[in-house]
C-alpha positions in Angstrom: 7.1 -32.8 -12.1 3.9 -34.8 -12.5 1.5 -35.0 -9.7 2.2 -38.7 -9.6 5.8 -38.2 -8.8 5.1 -36.2 -5.7 6.2 -38.2 -2.7 4.6 -38.0 0.8 6.7 -35.7 3.0 7.0 -32.5 4.8 8.6 -29.3 3.8 10.0 -27.9 7.0 10.6 -24.2 7.5 11.7 -24.9 11.1 10.4 -23.4 14.3 14.0 -22.3 15.1 15.4 -18.9 14.2 16.3 -18.0 10.7 19.3 -19.9 9.4 22.5 -18.0 9.2 24.1 -17.5 5.8 26.3 -20.4 5.0 30.0 -19.9 4.1 30.7 -17.0 6.5 33.9 -17.3 8.5 33.3 -14.3 10.7 32.9 -14.7 14.5 29.5 -14.3 16.1 28.8 -11.4 18.3 29.3 -11.5 22.0 26.2 -11.8 24.1 26.6 -8.4 25.8 26.7 -6.3 22.6 24.4 -3.4 23.3 23.3 -3.0 19.7 22.3 -6.6 19.6 20.5 -6.5 22.9 18.3 -3.7 21.4 17.6 -5.7 18.3 16.7 -8.9 20.3 13.3 -7.4 21.3 12.1 -7.2 17.7 8.7 -8.9 17.2 8.8 -10.2 13.7 5.0 -10.1 13.5 2.6 -12.5 12.2 3.6 -12.0 8.6 7.1 -13.1 9.3 6.4 -15.6 12.0 4.0 -17.4 9.8 6.7 -18.1 7.3 8.8 -19.7 10.0 6.2 -22.3 10.9 6.3 -25.8 9.5 4.5 -26.1 6.3 2.9 -29.5 5.8 2.4 -30.6 2.2 0.7 -33.9 1.6 -0.2 -34.0 -2.1 -1.7 -37.4 -1.8 -3.7 -37.0 1.4 -7.1 -36.9 -0.3 -6.2 -38.9 -3.4 -6.0 -42.6 -3.4 -3.3 -44.4 -5.4 -5.9 -45.4 -8.0 -7.0 -41.9 -8.5 -3.4 -40.7 -8.9 -2.7 -43.5 -11.4 -5.8 -42.6 -13.4 -4.9 -38.9 -13.2 -1.4 -39.6 -14.6 -2.3 -42.2 -17.2 -5.7 -41.3 -18.6 -5.7 -38.8 -21.4 -8.2 -37.4 -23.9 -8.0 -40.5 -26.1 -7.7 -43.1 -23.4 -4.8 -44.5 -21.4 -1.3 -43.2 -22.1 1.9 -45.0 -21.1 4.0 -41.9 -20.9 3.7 -38.1 -21.2 5.1 -36.4 -24.3 5.3 -33.2 -22.3 7.4 -34.6 -19.5 10.1 -32.2 -20.3 7.9 -29.3 -19.2 7.4 -30.9 -15.8 3.6 -30.5 -15.8 0.5 -32.4 -17.1 -0.7 -31.5 -20.5 -3.5 -28.8 -20.4 -5.4 -30.9 -23.0 -5.9 -33.5 -20.3 -9.7 -33.1 -19.8 -9.6 -34.7 -16.4 -6.8 -32.3 -15.4 -8.9 -29.3 -16.5 -12.0 -30.5 -14.7 -10.1 -31.1 -11.5 -8.4 -27.7 -11.9 -11.7 -25.8 -12.2 -13.5 -27.8 -9.5 -10.8 -27.9 -6.8 -9.6 -24.3 -6.7 -10.7 -22.7 -3.5 -12.4 -19.4 -3.4 -10.1 -16.4 -3.3 -9.0 -15.5 0.2 -9.1 -12.1 1.8 -5.9 -10.5 3.0 -6.4 -11.6 6.6 -3.8 -13.0 8.9 -0.9 -11.6 6.9 -2.0 -13.2 3.6 -1.5 -11.2 0.5 -3.6 -11.2 -2.6 -6.9 -12.9 -3.4 -5.5 -16.1 -4.8 -6.3 -19.0 -2.5 -4.5 -22.4 -2.4 -5.4 -25.3 -4.6 -6.9 -28.0 -2.4 -6.8 -31.5 -3.6 -9.7 -33.9 -3.1 -13.4 -34.1 -4.0 -15.3 -30.8 -4.3 -17.8 -30.0 -1.7 -21.5 -30.2 -2.7 -22.8 -26.8 -3.4 -26.3 -25.2 -3.0 -28.7 -24.6 -5.9 -27.7 -21.6 -7.8 -30.0 -18.9 -9.4 -30.1 -17.7 -12.9 -30.5 -14.3 -14.4 -34.2 -14.0 -14.0 -34.7 -15.1 -10.4 -31.3 -14.2 -9.2 -30.9 -10.7 -10.6 -33.8 -9.3 -12.7 -36.6 -10.0 -10.2 -34.8 -8.9 -7.1 -33.7 -5.7 -8.8 -37.2 -5.1 -10.1 -38.7 -5.6 -6.7 -36.2 -3.3 -5.0 -36.5 -0.5 -7.6 -40.3 -0.5 -7.8 -40.7 0.2 -4.1 -42.9 2.3 -1.9 -41.9 5.6 -3.4 -43.6 4.7 -6.7 -46.9 3.8 -5.1 -47.4 6.5 -2.4 -45.1 9.4 -3.5 -44.7 9.3 -7.3 -48.1 10.8 -8.1 -47.6 13.5 -5.6 -44.2 14.3 -7.3 -45.9 14.5 -10.7 -48.5 16.9 -9.2 -45.8 19.1 -7.6 -43.2 19.1 -10.4 -45.5 18.8 -13.4 -45.1 16.5 -16.3 -42.1 18.3 -17.8 -40.0 18.5 -14.7 -41.0 15.0 -13.7 -39.8 13.6 -17.0 -36.5 15.5 -16.5 -36.3 14.1 -12.9 -36.8 10.5 -14.0 -34.4 10.9 -16.9 -31.8 12.5 -14.6 -32.0 9.9 -11.9 -32.4 7.0 -14.4 -29.2 8.1 -16.3 -27.3 8.0 -13.0 -28.3 4.5 -12.2 -27.9 3.4 -15.9 -24.3 4.6 -16.0 -23.7 2.9 -12.6 -25.2 -0.3 -13.9 -22.7 -0.2 -16.8 -19.8 0.3 -14.5 -21.1 -2.4 -12.2 -21.4 -4.8 -15.2 -17.8 -4.1 -16.3 -16.3 -4.7 -12.8 -18.5 -7.7 -12.1 -17.4 -9.4 -15.3 -13.7 -9.0 -14.6 -13.4 -12.0 -12.4 -15.1 -14.3 -9.9 -17.0 -12.6 -7.1 -17.4 -13.5 -3.5 -20.2 -12.3 -1.2 -20.5 -8.7 -0.3 -21.8 -7.3 -3.5 -20.7 -3.7 -4.1 -18.4 -3.8 -1.1 -16.4 -6.6 -2.6 -16.2 -4.8 -6.0 -15.2 -1.4 -4.6 -12.8 -2.9 -2.1 -10.9 -4.9 -4.7 -10.8 -1.9 -7.0 -10.1 1.0 -4.7 -8.5 -0.8 -1.7 -9.7 -2.1 1.7 -9.9 1.4 3.3 -12.3 2.8 0.6 -14.1 -0.5 0.4 -14.8 -0.7 4.1 -15.8 3.0 4.4 -18.2 2.8 1.5 -19.4 -0.7 2.4 -20.4 0.3 5.9 -22.2 3.4 4.6 -24.0 1.1 2.1 -24.9 -1.2 4.9 -26.4 1.7 6.8 -28.4 2.7 3.7 -29.8 -0.8 3.4 -30.6 -1.0 7.1 -32.4 2.3 7.0 -34.1 1.3 3.8 -35.8 -1.5 5.7 -37.4 1.3 7.9 -38.5 3.1 4.8 -40.4 0.1 3.5 -42.0 -0.6 6.9 -43.1 3.0 7.2 -44.5 2.8 3.7 -46.5 -0.3 4.6 -47.8 1.4 7.8 -48.8 4.5 6.0 -50.6 2.5 3.3 -52.4 0.5 6.0 -53.6 3.5 7.9 -55.0 5.2 4.7 -56.5 2.2 3.1 -60.3 2.4 2.7 -62.1 -0.3 0.7 -63.8 1.0 -2.4 -64.9 -0.2 -5.8 -65.2 1.2 -9.3 -62.7 2.4 -11.9 -62.7 6.1 -11.4 -63.9 8.4 -8.6 -64.7 12.2 -8.4 -61.8 14.5 -9.1 -60.4 12.1 -11.5 -60.9 13.3 -15.1 -59.8 10.2 -16.9 -57.2 10.5 -19.8 -57.6 14.1 -20.9 -55.5 16.3 -23.1 -56.6 19.3 -21.1 -55.5 17.8 -17.9 -52.2 16.8 -19.5 -51.6 20.5 -20.6 -52.7 21.8 -17.1 -50.2 19.5 -15.4 -47.3 20.0 -17.8 -45.7 22.9 -15.9 -44.4 22.8 -12.4 -46.2 24.3 -9.4 -43.8 24.2 -6.4 -45.6 25.3 -3.3 -45.6 25.2 0.4 -47.1 22.2 2.2 -47.6 21.0 5.7 -45.6 18.2 7.2 -48.1 15.7 5.6 -47.3 17.0 2.1 -50.8 18.7 1.7 -50.6 22.1 -0.1 -50.9 24.9 2.5 -49.9 28.6 1.9 -48.9 28.8 5.5 -47.1 25.5 5.5 -43.6 25.1 7.0 -42.2 22.9 4.2 -41.0 24.5 0.9 -40.4 22.3 -2.1 -38.1 22.6 -5.1 -36.8 20.4 -7.9 -33.7 19.6 -5.7 -35.9 18.4 -2.9 -37.9 16.2 -5.2 -34.6 14.6 -6.4 -33.9 13.5 -2.9 -37.4 12.3 -2.4 -37.6 10.4 -5.7 -34.1 8.9 -6.0 -34.8 5.9 -3.7 -37.3 4.9 -6.4 -34.4 4.1 -8.8 -32.1 2.4 -6.2 -32.0 -1.3 -5.9 -29.7 -2.0 -8.8 -27.3 -3.7 -6.4 -29.8 -6.4 -5.4 -28.4 -8.8 -8.0 -24.7 -8.2 -7.1 -25.7 -8.6 -3.4 -26.6 -12.2 -4.3 -23.4 -12.9 -6.2 -22.6 -15.9 -4.1 -25.9 -17.5 -5.1 -25.7 -17.0 -8.8 -24.8 -19.7 -11.4 -22.9 -17.3 -13.6 -22.2 -13.9 -12.1 -20.4 -12.6 -15.2 -23.5 -13.2 -17.4 -26.4 -12.7 -14.9 -25.3 -9.4 -13.3 -24.9 -7.2 -16.4 -28.0 -8.6 -18.2 -30.3 -8.7 -15.2 -29.2 -5.4 -13.7 -29.4 -3.4 -17.0 -32.7 -5.0 -18.0 -34.3 -4.1 -14.6 -32.9 -0.5 -14.8 -34.2 0.1 -18.3 -37.5 -1.6 -17.6 -38.2 0.5 -14.5 -37.0 3.8 -16.1 -39.3 3.3 -19.1 -42.1 2.4 -16.7 -41.5 5.6 -14.7 -41.5 7.8 -17.9 -44.8 6.2 -19.1 -46.3 6.6 -15.6 -45.5 10.3 -15.6 -47.4 10.8 -18.8 -50.3 8.6 -17.6 -50.7 10.1 -14.2 -50.3 13.7 -15.5 -53.2 13.1 -18.0 -55.4 11.2 -15.6 -56.2 13.6 -12.7 -56.0 17.2 -11.7 -53.0 18.6 -9.9 -55.1 19.0 -6.7 -56.0 15.3 -6.7 -52.4 14.3 -7.3 -51.2 16.4 -4.4 -53.8 15.4 -1.9 -54.4 11.7 -2.6 -51.3 9.9 -1.3 -52.7 6.5 -2.5 -53.8 7.7 -5.9 -52.4 4.5 -7.4 -54.9 2.6 -5.3 -57.7 5.0 -6.2 -57.4 4.3 -9.9 -56.8 0.5 -9.4 -59.2 -1.9 -11.0 -61.4 -3.7 -9.9 -61.0 -2.2 -6.4 -58.3 -0.3 -4.4 -57.8 -3.1 -1.9 -55.7 -5.0 -4.4 -53.2 -2.2 -4.5 -53.4 -1.7 -0.7 -52.6 -5.4 -0.1 -50.0 -5.4 -2.8 -48.2 -2.4 -1.4 -48.2 -3.8 2.1 -46.9 -7.2 1.0 -44.4 -5.7 -1.4 -43.0 -3.2 1.1 -42.8 -5.8 3.9 -41.1 -8.2 1.5 -38.6 -5.5 0.5 -38.1 -4.7 4.2 -37.3 -8.3 4.9 -35.0 -8.4 1.9 -33.1 -5.4 3.3 -33.1 -7.1 6.7 -31.5 -10.1 5.2 -29.2 -8.4 2.7 -27.7 -5.8 5.0 -26.5 -8.3 7.6 -24.8 -10.4 4.9 -23.1 -7.3 3.7 -21.9 -6.5 7.3 -20.8 -10.1 7.7 -18.8 -10.0 4.5 -17.0 -6.9 5.7 -16.3 -8.5 9.1 -15.1 -11.8 7.5 -12.4 -9.9 5.7 -10.9 -9.3 9.2 -9.9 -5.8 8.4 -11.4 -4.0 11.4 -11.1 -5.9 14.7 -14.1 -4.0 16.1 -16.3 -5.9 13.6 -15.1 -9.4 14.6 -18.3 -10.0 16.5 -20.2 -10.1 13.2 -18.0 -12.7 11.6 -19.7 -15.9 10.5 -18.5 -19.2 9.1 -19.2 -20.0 5.4 -22.8 -21.2 5.1 -24.0 -20.0 8.4 -26.5 -17.2 9.1 -25.3 -13.9 10.4 -27.5 -13.8 13.5 -25.6 -11.1 15.4 -25.5 -8.9 12.3 -29.2 -9.4 11.8 -30.0 -8.3 15.3 -27.8 -5.2 14.9 -29.5 -4.4 11.6 -33.0 -4.8 13.2 -31.9 -2.4 16.0 -31.0 0.3 13.5 -34.2 -0.4 11.5 -36.4 -0.1 14.6 -34.8 3.1 15.6 -35.5 4.7 12.2 -39.1 3.3 12.3 -39.6 5.1 15.7 -38.6 8.3 14.0 -41.7 7.8 11.8 -40.9 10.5 9.2 -40.7 8.9 5.7 -39.7 12.2 4.1 -36.8 12.6 6.5 -35.5 9.1 6.2 -35.6 9.1 2.4 -32.7 11.7 1.8 -30.6 9.8 4.3 -30.9 6.6 2.3 -30.3 8.5 -0.9 -27.0 9.8 0.4 -25.7 6.4 1.3 -26.8 4.8 -1.9 -25.3 7.6 -4.0 -22.0 7.3 -2.1 -22.0 3.6 -3.0 -22.8 4.3 -6.7 -20.1 6.9 -6.8 -17.7 4.3 -5.5 -18.7 1.8 -8.2 -18.3 4.4 -10.9 -14.9 5.6 -9.6 -13.8 2.0 -9.4 -14.6 1.4 -13.0 -13.2 4.7 -14.1 -9.9 4.0 -12.4 -9.6 0.5 -13.7 -10.6 1.5 -17.2 -8.2 4.5 -17.3 -5.3 2.4 -16.0 -6.1 -0.5 -18.3 -3.8 -2.9 -16.5 -3.2 -6.3 -18.1 -5.6 -7.9 -15.6 -8.4 -5.6 -16.6 -10.3 -7.8 -19.1 -14.0 -7.6 -18.4 -16.4 -9.7 -20.5 -18.8 -6.8 -20.6 -17.4 -4.7 -23.5 -19.8 -1.8 -23.6 -18.1 0.6 -21.2 -15.7 3.5 -21.3 -13.9 5.5 -18.6 -15.7 8.6 -19.6 -19.1 7.0 -18.9 -18.0 5.9 -15.5 -16.6 9.4 -14.8 -19.9 11.0 -15.8 -21.7 8.5 -13.6 -19.6 9.4 -10.6 -20.0 13.1 -11.3 -23.8 12.7 -11.5 -23.8 11.0 -8.1 -21.9 13.8 -6.5 -24.0 16.4 -8.2 -27.2 14.7 -7.1 -25.9 14.5 -3.5 -25.3 18.3 -3.4 -28.6 19.0 -5.1 -30.5 17.1 -2.5 -28.8 18.6 0.6 -25.3 20.0 1.0 -25.5 19.4 4.7 -26.5 15.8 4.3 -23.7 15.4 1.8 -21.1 16.8 4.1 -22.2 14.6 6.9 -22.2 11.4 4.8 -18.7 12.3 3.3 -17.4 13.1 6.8 -18.7 9.7 8.0 -17.1 7.9 5.2 -13.8 9.8 5.7 -13.9 9.0 9.5 -14.3 5.3 8.7 -11.5 5.5 6.1 -9.2 7.1 8.6 -10.1 4.6 11.3 -9.4 1.7 8.9 -6.1 3.3 8.0 -5.1 3.5 11.6 -6.6 0.3 13.1 -7.2 -1.9 10.1 -5.3 -5.0 9.1 -5.7 -4.3 5.4 -3.6 -6.4 3.0 -2.8 -6.2 -0.6 -5.9 -6.8 -2.7 -4.3 -5.7 -6.0 -6.5 -2.6 -6.0 -6.5 0.0 -8.7 -4.6 2.5 -6.6 -1.6 0.2 -6.5 -1.8 0.0 -10.3 -2.0 3.8 -10.4 1.0 4.1 -8.1 2.9 1.7 -10.3 2.1 3.6 -13.5 2.8 6.9 -11.8 6.2 5.6 -10.7 7.0 4.4 -14.2 5.9 7.8 -15.7 8.0 9.6 -13.1 11.0 7.4 -13.7 10.8 8.1 -17.4 10.4 11.8 -16.9 13.5 11.8 -14.7 15.5 10.4 -17.6 19.0 9.2 -17.3 20.8 12.5 -17.1 22.2 13.8 -13.9 19.7 15.3 -11.5 20.2 19.0 -10.8 21.7 19.7 -7.3 18.5 21.4 -6.2 16.6 18.2 -6.9 19.2 15.8 -5.4 18.1 13.4 -2.7 20.3 10.9 -0.9 19.4 7.4 -1.8 21.6 5.4 0.5 22.4 1.7 -0.1 22.8 0.3 3.4 25.3 -2.6 3.5 23.6 -4.5 6.4 26.1 -7.0 7.7 29.4 -6.8 5.8 31.7 -7.8 8.6 29.6 -10.4 10.6 29.5 -9.4 14.2 25.8 -10.1 14.5 23.8 -13.0 15.7 22.3 -15.3 13.1 18.8 -14.1 13.7 19.6 -10.4 13.4 19.4 -9.3 9.7 21.0 -5.9 10.2 22.7 -3.8 12.7 20.0 -2.1 14.8 21.6 1.4 14.5 21.9 1.4 10.7 18.2 2.3 10.3 18.6 5.1 12.8 21.5 6.4 10.8 19.6 6.0 7.5 16.8 8.1 8.9 19.2 10.8 9.7 20.1 11.1 6.0 16.6 12.1 5.1 14.9 15.4 5.5 11.5 15.0 7.1 11.5 11.3 6.1 11.7 12.1 2.3 13.7 9.6 0.5 14.3 5.9 0.2 16.9 3.6 1.6 17.9 0.3 0.1 19.0 -2.3 2.7 21.2 -5.0 1.1 22.5 -8.2 2.5 24.8 -10.7 0.7 24.5 -14.4 1.2 27.6 -16.5 0.3 27.0 -19.5 -1.8 25.3 -20.8 -5.0 22.0 -19.2 -5.9 20.3 -22.4 -6.7 21.3 -23.8 -3.3 20.4 -20.7 -1.3 17.4 -19.4 -3.1 15.0 -20.4 -0.2 17.5 -19.0 2.3 17.4 -15.7 0.4 13.6 -15.6 0.5 13.6 -16.1 4.3 16.4 -13.5 4.8 14.4 -11.0 2.6 11.3 -11.5 4.7 13.3 -11.1 7.9 15.1 -8.0 6.7 11.8 -6.4 5.5 10.3 -7.0 9.0 13.3 -5.3 10.5 12.9 -2.3 8.3 9.2 -2.1 9.2 9.9 -2.4 12.9 12.4 0.4 12.8 9.9 2.6 10.9 12.4 3.3 8.1 11.2 4.2 4.6 13.2 1.6 2.6 13.2 -1.7 0.8 15.0 -4.9 1.4 17.2 -6.7 -1.1 19.0 -10.0 -0.8 21.8 -11.1 -3.2 23.4 -14.5 -3.3 27.0 -14.5 -4.6 30.1 -16.6 -4.3 31.6 -14.1 -2.0 31.1 -10.6 -0.6 33.3 -8.8 -3.1 31.5 -10.4 -6.1 28.1 -9.8 -4.6 28.8 -6.1 -3.9 30.3 -5.6 -7.4 27.1 -6.9 -8.9 25.0 -4.7 -6.6 26.8 -1.5 -7.3 26.5 -2.1 -11.1 22.8 -3.1 -11.3 20.9 -1.9 -8.3 18.2 0.7 -9.1 16.6 2.1 -12.3 17.5 5.3 -14.1 18.0 8.2 -11.7 16.6 6.1 -8.9 19.8 4.2 -8.4 21.5 4.4 -5.0 24.0 7.2 -4.9 25.5 6.7 -1.4 27.0 3.5 -0.1 26.7 3.3 3.7 28.5 0.7 5.8 30.0 0.1 9.2 33.7 0.6 9.7 35.2 -2.9 10.4 36.5 -2.2 13.8 36.6 -5.9 14.6 39.0 -7.0 11.9 42.2 -6.8 14.1 40.6 -7.9 17.3 39.0 -11.0 15.6 42.0 -11.5 13.3 39.8 -11.4 10.3 42.6 -11.0 7.7 40.2 -11.2 4.7 38.5 -8.0 5.7 41.1 -5.4 4.5 40.9 -6.7 0.9 37.1 -6.8 0.9 37.0 -3.3 2.5 39.4 -1.7 0.0 37.7 -3.5 -2.9 34.3 -2.1 -1.9 35.7 1.5 -1.7 37.4 1.1 -5.1 34.2 -0.3 -6.7 32.3 2.7 -5.4 34.9 5.1 -6.9 34.7 3.3 -10.2 30.9 3.3 -10.2 30.8 7.0 -9.1 29.0 6.3 -5.8 29.5 8.4 -2.7 30.7 6.5 0.4 29.8 7.1 4.1 31.6 4.8 6.6 30.3 4.9 10.1 32.7 4.3 13.0 31.2 3.9 16.4 27.9 2.6 15.1 27.1 1.0 18.4 27.1 4.4 20.0 25.0 6.1 17.4 22.0 7.8 19.1 18.4 6.8 18.4 15.5 9.1 17.9 15.0 9.6 21.6 18.6 10.4 22.6 19.1 14.1 22.2 22.6 15.3 21.5 24.4 18.5 22.5 27.7 20.1 21.5 29.0 20.4 17.9 29.0 18.6 14.6 32.6 19.0 13.4 33.5 18.8 9.7 37.1 18.3 8.7 36.8 19.5 5.1 40.0 18.4 3.4 39.1 17.7 -0.2 36.3 18.8 -2.6 33.5 16.4 -2.3 30.6 18.2 -4.1 29.3 19.5 -0.8 28.2 16.1 0.4 29.7 16.5 3.8 28.1 19.9 4.3 24.7 18.5 3.2 24.9 15.6 5.6 25.6 17.9 8.5 22.5 20.0 7.5 20.4 16.8 7.3 21.6 15.8 10.8 20.4 19.2 12.1 16.8 18.5 10.8 16.5 15.6 13.3 15.4 16.2 16.9 18.4 14.2 18.0 20.9 16.7 16.7 18.8 19.9 16.4 20.5 21.4 19.5 24.0 21.0 18.0 26.1 23.6 16.1 28.3 23.0 13.1 32.0 23.7 13.0 33.9 23.5 9.7 37.6 22.9 10.0 39.7 23.7 6.9 43.5 23.2 6.4 45.6 25.9 4.8 49.0 25.2 3.4 50.4 28.6 4.3 49.7 31.0 7.2 49.1 33.8 4.8 46.3 31.9 3.1 44.3 31.3 6.4 42.3 34.5 6.5 41.5 34.4 2.8 40.4 30.8 3.1 38.3 31.5 6.1 36.6 34.4 4.3 35.9 32.4 1.2 34.5 29.5 3.1 32.2 31.7 5.2 30.9 33.4 2.0 30.4 30.0 0.4 28.4 28.7 3.4 26.4 31.9 3.5 25.4 31.5 -0.1 24.4 27.9 0.6 22.1 29.1 3.4 24.2 27.1 6.0 25.1 28.4 9.4 28.5 27.2 10.7 31.6 28.4 12.5 34.7 28.2 10.3 38.0 27.3 11.8 41.2 27.3 9.7 44.2 25.1 10.7 47.5 25.9 9.0 50.1 23.3 8.2 52.5 25.1 10.6 50.0 25.0 13.5 49.2 21.5 12.6 52.9 20.5 13.0 53.0 22.3 16.3 49.9 20.7 17.6 51.2 17.3 16.6 54.4 17.8 18.7 53.0 17.6 22.2 50.1 17.3 24.5 47.9 14.3 25.6 46.5 14.0 22.1 49.9 13.5 20.7 50.7 10.8 23.3 47.5 8.9 22.5 48.0 9.1 18.7 51.7 8.5 19.0 51.2 5.2 20.7 48.8 4.0 17.9 51.3 5.4 15.4 54.3 3.4 16.8 52.2 0.3 17.0 51.1 0.7 13.4 54.7 1.3 12.3 55.8 -1.9 14.0 53.0 -4.0 12.4 53.7 -2.5 9.0 57.4 -3.3 9.4 56.6 -6.9 10.2 54.1 -7.2 7.3 56.7 -5.8 4.8 59.4 -8.1 6.1 57.0 -11.1 5.7 56.1 -10.0 2.1 59.8 -9.7 1.2 60.6 -13.0 2.7 57.9 -14.7 0.7 59.2 -13.1 -2.5 62.7 -14.2 -1.8 61.5 -17.7 -1.0 59.7 -17.8 -4.4 62.8 -16.4 -6.1 61.2 -13.1 -7.4 61.6 -9.4 -6.6 57.9 -8.7 -7.2 55.9 -8.4 -4.0 52.6 -10.3 -4.2 49.4 -10.1 -2.1 46.6 -12.5 -2.7 48.1 -13.5 -6.0 48.3 -9.9 -7.3 51.5 -7.8 -7.6 51.7 -4.7 -5.4 54.0 -1.7 -5.3 55.2 -0.5 -1.9 57.1 2.8 -1.5 58.3 2.8 2.0 58.7 6.6 2.1 55.2 7.0 0.8 54.0 4.6 3.5 55.7 6.6 6.2 54.2 9.8 4.7 50.7 8.4 4.8 51.1 7.2 8.4 52.4 10.6 9.5 49.5 12.4 7.8 47.0 10.2 9.6 48.9 10.8 12.9 48.6 14.6 12.5 44.9 14.5 11.5 44.0 12.2 14.3 45.8 14.4 16.8 44.0 17.4 15.5 40.6 15.7 15.7 41.3 14.7 19.3 42.4 18.2 20.2 39.4 20.1 18.8 36.6 17.5 18.6 36.9 15.2 21.5 33.5 16.3 22.9 31.8 16.7 19.5 28.4 14.9 19.0 29.7 13.5 15.7 32.8 14.2 13.5 32.8 14.1 9.7 36.1 13.7 7.9 37.1 13.1 4.3 37.8 9.6 3.2 41.2 9.2 1.5 41.0 6.9 -1.6 43.1 3.7 -1.4 46.4 4.2 -3.3 46.7 2.2 -6.5 48.5 -1.1 -6.4 48.9 -0.7 -2.6 48.4 -3.6 -0.2 45.0 -3.4 1.4 46.5 -4.2 4.8 48.6 -1.0 4.7 45.4 1.0 3.9 43.6 -0.5 6.8 46.5 0.6 9.1 46.2 4.1 7.8 42.5 4.1 8.5 42.8 2.6 11.9 45.2 5.4 12.9 42.8 8.0 11.6 39.8 6.7 13.6 41.8 5.9 16.8 40.1 7.1 20.0 37.4 9.0 18.0 34.1 7.7 19.5 31.7 8.7 16.7 33.0 9.3 13.2 31.6 9.6 9.7 34.2 9.0 7.0 32.8 10.6 3.8 33.8 10.6 0.2 31.7 12.4 -2.4 31.6 11.7 -6.1 32.1 13.5 -9.3 29.2 15.9 -9.0 27.8 18.7 -6.8 24.9 17.9 -4.5 24.5 21.5 -3.3 24.2 24.8 -5.2 24.3 28.5 -4.3 21.7 29.3 -7.0 18.0 29.6 -6.3 
């Protein structure tokens, strides 16, 4: 549909509750249903509630009619009377005006705050806002990086490092640190050219690559590093000012000039003890080594993030960041290498170790130039840190992940004043410490942590190679990023293992805090892609063959609301999640919650989306590991038939169908339920799915209601051990852990009772299951069924069932006689009814119900085998059998396994 065809109007989601599925004939629940009263307190949360609010769409609010007319009718070659691509429903992409409006009017990507998912913002119609002047590669990236890299360390510590380490080790030191930052710059270039960047620099890149938790933890550490770096520059300026003495001339005494002999003398290292001021002293308290010099020198190669920190102010981030950052890195590294050779050949080792301002000493025409330059440069770098760090903190706060940082949030275009004061407070505290050599390793750790995060981000994205990974910077490889990350970690431990542990612990604590308290959304980070590929790989490795019983996990498909009986705003029975959790051992496993909407898919697609959102919120509220699925079908039977055939992938298909027993069908006179109920069971048998039907779901205990007594199993038919396994899974829950298992078996002859009991005990022992075995013979069964209060209760239900069946049969026969046929028909299908078989089935259910009431009236839960529906048998008669089976049993699980074992006696 063309933009010009959009009419003014509102798309209303409605402030009322979710709409009920149309086409249902079932009665609503009564107001005093306990299960519904529990569910009514669910808070759907902001993510769901936001979808219920009215959404106002006014496509023409900011566009006049003339503008719309021009948009629709002006093409590349002038006015067009009609669109040749009208069939596709969109404007042609060759429409230059359309492309221009597309690029100018797309809003910046949003952060996953307030329940929003992803980084894609809405398209806003109207005139673009005027933007500020953007910077190019030179002034936006190269110069800031150069200024940050060539900092105070080069001017007041580098010559001392050359004197201590010698020319050889100094070259190795520069190459080692320079390689680390060079590899990090390559990784940074790859990530920065894979899409548009917002403010936040490395935090934005790492967060979008490794997730909000990692991004915030490393971003806050990087903020601390920048804040402390401001103190480093201030202390350097102060130290330079205190030592500055005006002088003139090119060289002074001690200084040999460029000399080959001096070069040879200074080639080897001479690590020695110094006092706290760095002056050589045999009795000094500070011992230096190569590792210590790495920590001292590494801040001299940091600053490569200065360009990415200004990403919001750059004309073209995808061009400026890689070129400017790599150019600054290579330029400064070459300069450091040349300076090592130059300083090493210019003065004796003693002069290099004692003259902290040697660069000023050899300055021409007089040292004051270097003194003033150092002070101005360091103060400028300090101010840059004081302005960059607050913006980084504000960017983290603006993502609204940590509520504790909300005080640092600022509107777009405003200055982060509160964050600036907070940064100044940290900087002043470090300045008061006053020890440059102590602050330097601290900064190094935080910067190395950030660099490791950038390298790991690129490594992960490069290794996964998702379709969205298309960086413009092509000179990268996952091995280079991995090497860069490894170098960062190695350098951290070389400097100080204690500082490394502290910094990693700080990042881990922040990560843990964000995981607990954060409101992180889905940023499409690399971990999600890794999980996806891992899931695909695992699914392929599982294959399509049957899973070995030792590796079998229940994957229940929860049929949420098959028989109505719930309010319109309740997506699922509140106790179904409690029961689903009982089918998992220590929470391992997955449940699939399915709801079927009656109707046409095209008409009810939006209803399905709303229902899916509501059902997902319910699952999250109940803290159940599961997923929600909504299916639109003409009726429940057709919908379930499609679900049981197609739901799942490979061996991750649901293997157990869980639903509530339709206790309401007779009370509410819902005559369509028996056919649907029998159809679902038959579909499960054909699809080789196990079935668990829960009777007394309203009474099912939640996680806080501890049960006592027994879990009774009436093991009548071979079911692959599913009933035994379910009883063991129930025992793993705190609710049922105080219960004991009783297994009831039925022997046809009295002589078989002891042998059957021995065999079952041995089998349970081999299965590592503890249970008491009770054998009931057919003879004792008949005796038990002849008297007692249980017989009276069951007999009343039996007589009532007989009477209803007689009436039903008479009605069927009358209908057949009226139609002039001898074939009995139900719902348009022929059925076969053997009255003797019907009586036999009823009598069997009578005896089984009496036995359950006699032995298991006080049981916490009873499990019994599910009899399959007889072929060509009226569904109504099967429901009568089932009603008699469950009569007066408060909490019952009717279980049918499938054609495979789910337990094994083998190790």
